[in-house]
Structure formats: structure tokens, C-alpha cells
N, C-alpha and C positions, 0 to 999 in steps of 0.2 A: 253297510253295517254302521250303526250309530253308536258312538262311544258314550256310555252313561256319564251324565254330569254329576259329579259328587261335590260335597261341601268343600273338600279340600281343593279340588280343582278351581272351584269359584273363588276361593280365598287366594290361590296362587295367581289367578288372572287378575284380581283386584289389586294384588300387591305389585304385579308387573305394570299395570296401567298407572298406579299411583307413582311408580319410579319414573316412568316415561313422561307423565304429564308436565312436571316442573321443567324438564328440559324443552319440551315442546312449547310450553308457555314463554319461556325465556327466549327461544328462537323467534317466536312471533313477535314478542316485544322488541327484540333487537332489529328485526326486519321492519318494524313499523317506524323505527327512528330514522328520520331522514335529515340530511344536513340542512336543507332549506327550513324545516320546522324548527331546528335548534337555533339557526341564525335568526329566524323570526322571533322566537321566544326571547333571545338575548336582546334584540332591538326593542322588543315591546317592554321588557323590564327596564331598559335604559331610558325609554321614553316616559315610563311610569315614574322613575326616580326623578328625572329632570322636571317633570310636571309637579311632583311633590315639593321639590326645592323652590320652584317659582311660587307655588301657593304659600309656602312657608315665608318666603321673602315678602310677599304682599302683606301677610298677616303681621309680621314683624314691623313693617314700615308703618302700619296704622296703629298698632298697639304699643310698640316700643320705640318708634321713630328711629328704626335701624334701616340704613340704605347702603348703597354701594357707590364708590367713587373710583375713578380711574386716574392713573398717574401717567401723564404723557411726557413729563420731563424727569430728569434725574436729579433734581435738587434735593431729594431725600435719600439718595444713594449713600452708602450701600444698604442702609436699613430698609428702605423701600425703593427698589430700582424702577426705572422707567418701564411701562408696560404691565405694571402691577394693578391689581384691584383690591381696594381696602374696604372692609366693613366698618361703617361709622355709625355712631349713635349721638343724637342731639341731646346735649346736657346744659344745664344752666352754667353761666359763666362763674358763678360762686363755687362750682365744683371742680374747676380747672386748677391743676397744680403745675409747677415748673417741671419740665421734662416730658409732659404729655405732648403727643402729636395730635394736633387738631386742625380742622378745616374751618376757615373763616370766610363767610360770604361777604363779598364786596359789591356794593351797588354800582352797576354799570361796568363791572369788570368780572373776570373769571375768579372763582374762589381760589384761595391759596391754603396749601396744607403744609405746615412746617411745625418744628418743635417749639414749645413755649420755653422762653429763657427768663422773662421776668413777668410779674404780675403786680399791678398797682390799683388802688381803688378808683372807681369811676364817678360819674356825676350823680349816680343814684346808688341805692343799696344793692341793686340787682346787677349793676354794670361793673365790668372790670376793664382795665386797660392793659393789654398784653403786648409783649414784644416777642417776636419769633425769628427762628433761623432755620434754614434747611441744613440737614446734616452734611451736605456736600459744599456748603457755603462757608466762607471764612468770617463773614460778618453778619450782624442781624439784618432783618429786613429794614428798608429805608424809614418806614413809619410805623408807630404803634397802632394797635387796633382796639378801638373801644367796642366791647361786645357785651351783650346780655345773654347770649347763648352761643355755643359752638358745636361742631360735630366732631366728636372724639373718635380717633381711630382705635378700634378694638383689635383687629388683626389684619394682615394683608396677605394676598396670594400672588406671587410674581408670575409674569408671562401669560396672563389670560385676559388682558385688557382688549386685545383685538377680537377675541372670541365673544366677550360680553358686548362690545361695540357692535359686532356683526349681528348679534341676536336683536338689536334694536332696529335693524334695517328692514323696511316693510317687505322687500323682495324676499329676504331670508326668512322672515316670519311667515310669509305666505307659503313659501316652499316647504317649511317645516310643518305647517298645518296640513298641507296636502299630503306630505309624506306620512305624517302620524295618522291621518284618516285612512289612507290606503293600507298602512301597516295593521291597523285595527281590524279593518274589513278582511284582509288576507289571513290574519292570524286566527280569527274566530269563525267567520262565516264558512270558509271552505272546510275547516276541520269538522264543524258540526255536520256538514253534508256527508263527509266521509264516514263519520260515525253512524249516521242514519242508514247509509248504504250497507255498512258492515252488520248492523243490527237486523236489517231486512233480510240479508243473505243468510244470516245465522238462524232466523226463524222460518226459513223456507222449508218445503217438503224434503 
């Protein structure tokens, strides 16, 4: 015996299906979330952010002459302790003021980054003769520095010098490149294959 189908029974059936479907969809979505995929997405976003920062630094280096310097000694402690990385910008010597922390390039020697204590006119309109002192030192540097431009410290981040130095190692760069490539392939290609298989199964008889 067949029970006749009425409009009311159809509406009741549609209502029950509508109530069950969100729960089923949520269950399928929850089941589809895998720890490996979450970790891959996080690593992919981290790589994207790091890549964006590198691109930004390259653009700033060419357009605004902003670069990075590392502090291997503690002569500027406690303001800038050893192991810090500072963001510096090249500026004309005429813009330097007493109290600025600047990096002076020295021919045949390593650059020195200290605080400016005095400024005097130089041999030309663009040149200045500055004396400097590290914040951890009791006296000024032994000799004044005649400069036409310096690299002014904008800000510094402590404790990341080893990380930045390691990024310049060819082995580290090669490893990171291979890892980033593998991450991109893993994150995109397999996921597309799984989606294709799911669509094919859903369209089957």
C-alpha cells in the first residue's frame, strides 16, 4: 500500500532536510581539515610574508638607500646591544645632528657606528667633520671623521644578527629555496588533485 504524498508531507520533508544539511556540511568541512594542511598553510603564509619583506628591503635599498647593518660588538650598549640589526638610511652629512647614531664608512677598515658628539665644517660645503662616541665608551673615538654622507640609524632590533647573517650563507639560501619550492608544490598541487577527485566522485552515477 502506497501512502499518498501531500504538499504538507513534502514541506515537512524539505524542512527536515534543510535542518540536517548544515550539520552534515559542517561535519564534512571539519573532517576535511587535516593538521598537515593547516601546518602547510601556516608555513606557506610565513614564506609569503618573508618573501614580501625581502622584496620590500630590495625596493627600499634602491629607492631610499635604506639597508641593514649588524652589531657584532657592544660599544653601543645598552642602546644597541651586540647581536642587534639596525635599519640605516644614507643621508648627506649636512643633515647630521649631534646625538644621531650614524655609521661611517672607513677606507680599508670596517665601518664604525657610534653617536655623534660634535660637528664642525669640512673642507667643502658638503663636508662635515664629526666626532663620535659609543654609548658604552667613556671617551670619544680617537680621530674625527671627515664625511660627506653617513648612514643614519633609524631603528634597531636586538638579537637577530645571527639569523640575518645565516640568511646570507649560500647553503642556507639553497636549503630555503628548495624547502620553499617543495612547500609550494605540496600546498597547491596535491590539493588540486584531491579537489578534482572529489568533483569526479560527486558527478558520478
